[in-house]
C-alpha positions in Angstrom: 18.3 -3.5 9.3 16.7 -3.4 5.9 15.1 -6.0 3.7 14.4 -6.1 -0.1 10.9 -6.9 -1.3 9.9 -7.1 -5.0 7.0 -7.2 -7.3 6.5 -7.9 -11.0 4.6 -5.3 -12.9 4.1 -5.5 -16.6 6.8 -8.2 -16.9 9.4 -6.2 -15.0 10.6 -6.8 -11.5 10.7 -3.8 -9.1 12.6 -4.2 -5.8 12.7 -1.8 -2.9 14.8 -1.8 0.3 12.7 -1.2 3.4 13.2 -1.2 7.1 12.3 -4.7 8.5 9.1 -3.8 10.4 7.7 -1.8 7.5 8.7 -4.6 5.1 6.6 -7.0 7.2 3.6 -4.7 7.1 4.0 -3.9 3.4 4.2 -7.6 2.4 0.9 -8.3 4.1 -0.8 -5.3 2.5 0.7 -6.0 -1.0 -0.6 -9.6 -0.8 -4.1 -8.1 -0.5 -3.7 -6.1 -3.8 -1.2 -8.0 -5.9 -0.2 -11.3 -7.2 3.0 -11.7 -5.2 4.2 -14.8 -7.0 3.5 -13.6 -10.6 3.0 -10.7 -12.9 0.7 -7.8 -12.3 -0.9 -5.7 -15.0 -0.7 -2.0 -14.9 -4.5 -1.9 -14.4 -4.1 -3.9 -11.2 -1.5 -1.4 -9.9 -3.8 1.6 -10.7 -6.7 -0.1 -9.0 -4.6 -0.7 -5.9 -3.4 2.9 -5.9 -6.9 4.3 -6.1 -8.1 1.8 -3.4 -5.3 2.8 -1.0 -5.9 6.5 -1.6 -9.6 6.1 -0.9 -8.7 4.4 2.4 -6.5 7.4 3.2 -9.3 9.8 2.3 -11.7 8.0 4.7 -9.1 8.0 7.5 -8.5 11.7 7.1 -12.2 12.4 7.1 -12.6 10.5 10.4 -9.6 12.3 11.9 -11.0 15.7 10.9 -14.4 14.7 12.5 -12.6 13.7 15.7 -10.6 17.0 15.7 -13.8 18.9 15.2 -15.4 17.1 18.1 -12.4 17.8 20.4 -12.4 21.5 19.4 -16.0 22.1 20.1 
């Protein structure tokens, strides 16, 4: 089953259809970065994008360290 979630960015509404479990997860994560009930400026979107990519960078770094330990 899928569910639609949306967000206002620079005065425009953007909706996406997502699988239910991922939609639940994404709503929680989006609430940390965005104003779910109102408008979000482009600067807010860019800041969230950079923040999430930094989190991915740190996770990848940790994974690589674990792989290195397992391989040695």
